[in-house]
C-alpha positions as CSV (number, residue, x, y, z in Angstrom):
1,X,47.0,55.2,-56.2
2,X,45.2,56.4,-53.2
3,X,41.6,56.6,-52.4
4,X,41.7,60.8,-52.6
5,X,43.1,60.4,-55.8
6,X,41.2,57.7,-57.4
7,X,38.0,60.2,-56.2
8,X,39.6,63.0,-57.7
9,X,40.0,61.3,-60.7
10,X,36.5,59.7,-60.9
11,X,35.2,63.2,-60.4
12,X,37.3,64.8,-63.4
13,X,35.8,61.6,-65.8
14,X,32.3,62.3,-64.5
15,X,32.0,66.1,-65.4
16,X,34.0,64.7,-69.0
17,X,30.7,62.6,-69.5
18,X,28.6,64.8,-68.2
19,X,29.7,67.6,-70.6
20,X,29.9,65.2,-73.6
21,X,26.0,63.7,-72.8
22,X,24.7,66.9,-72.6
23,X,25.5,67.6,-76.4
24,X,25.8,71.2,-76.0
25,X,28.3,72.5,-78.5
26,X,29.6,75.2,-76.1
27,X,29.7,73.5,-73.0
28,X,31.9,70.2,-74.7
29,X,34.5,73.2,-76.6
30,X,34.8,75.0,-72.9
31,X,35.4,71.8,-71.0
32,X,38.0,70.4,-73.8
33,X,39.7,74.2,-73.9
34,X,39.9,74.1,-69.8
35,X,41.4,70.6,-69.9
36,X,44.0,71.7,-72.4
37,X,44.7,74.8,-70.5
38,X,45.5,73.0,-67.2
39,X,47.4,70.6,-68.7
40,X,49.6,73.3,-70.5
41,X,49.7,75.3,-67.1
42,X,50.6,72.3,-65.3
43,X,53.3,70.8,-67.8
44,X,54.8,74.6,-67.4
45,X,55.1,74.7,-63.7
46,X,52.4,77.1,-62.8
47,X,50.6,75.1,-60.3
48,X,53.7,74.4,-58.3
49,X,54.6,77.7,-58.7
50,X,51.4,78.8,-56.7
51,X,51.5,76.6,-54.1
52,X,54.6,76.8,-52.8
């Protein structure tokens, strides 16, 4: 794994931890919704088509 990939992964993990530790249900829900939406779009190939 490259350094850049590792740093991006740590940044995403940090954002997840920050949302959960905030204790705000709206923030936690928004973070979960965005992760699910991003994964679905990624599996559908949307991101690859956008950056061609």
